[in-house]
N, C-alpha and C positions, 0 to 999 in steps of 0.2 A: 103531287109532291112525293118524292121518294123518302123512305124512312132512313134516318141516320142510325147506324149500328157501330158502336165502338168495339174494336177488337180487345181481347184481354190485355194486350200490350199497351194499347192506347188508354185503356182505363187505368192501368198502372202508372203510365206517364202522367196522366191528369192528377191522380191522387198524390204522387210524389211532388209534383209542382205545387199543388195546393198546400200540402203540408210544409214545404220549404218556405213559401211566401207567408204562411201563417206564423211560422217561427220568426220571420223577419219583422213582422208587424201584425198585431191582432187585427183581423178583419180583411187583411190583404189576400188571404187564401180564398175567401168568399168572392172577392172582387175578381180574382183570377178565374174562378168558375163562371161568374157572370159573363166575363169577356169570352170565355170558351163557348158558352151557350150562344152568345150573339154571333160568334164566328160560325158555329155549326148551323145556325138559322140562315145565315147568308149562303152557306154551301147548299143547304137543302132547297132554298128558293130558286137557285139557278146554278147547279153544279158544273155545267159545261162552260161557264164563263171563266173558270179558273185554269191556269196554265198547266199543261201536261209537261212534266219534267222528266219522266222516264216511263214511257207507255207500259201499262195503262194508268199509271199513277199521276195524280194531280196534287197541287198543294196551294195553300194560301197562308197568309200571315195573320196572326191575331193582332188586334189593336191593343195598344198599351203594353202588352207583354211580348218579349222576344221569342215567340214560339211559332213554329210552322205546324199546320194541320195537314197531314198527308192522307189522301183518300183515293178510293177506287170506285168508279161507277159500276154497279152490278145491275142485274135485271130489275129487281124491285127495291133495291136499297143502295145506300151510299155507305161503303165499308171504310171506316176510319182506321187506318193502320198505325198511325203514330201522331203523337203530339210532342214535337221535337224541338228542344231549345236550339235557337239559331247559332249559338256559339259552340255547340258540340261538334265533335269530329264527324263530318258527313259520312265517313266510312261506316260508322255505327248504324246509320240509317240505311245505307246500301245493303248491309247484311240482313236487315229486317225485311226488305222488300224483295229478296230473292225467292 
């Protein structure tokens, strides 16, 4: 199984989302992180099953929360580039993956 590595941008995405959900309802930020961990475990178990949307990048959706996890398969790791809210302008994501 390959190791999951979150890019600095993805770490920032996750932290911002966690804080936002926590402000909405106490404990919801922790639930967001649990959902993210579950999503990353699915990716780590079989990363090639997820759709390639712009080579070499793949993405999957988190359960319960409207976020996409965008990643790239590398030699020994899975590099997570973004944890991106589905309603955001996709052009913001495109600038990140260039």
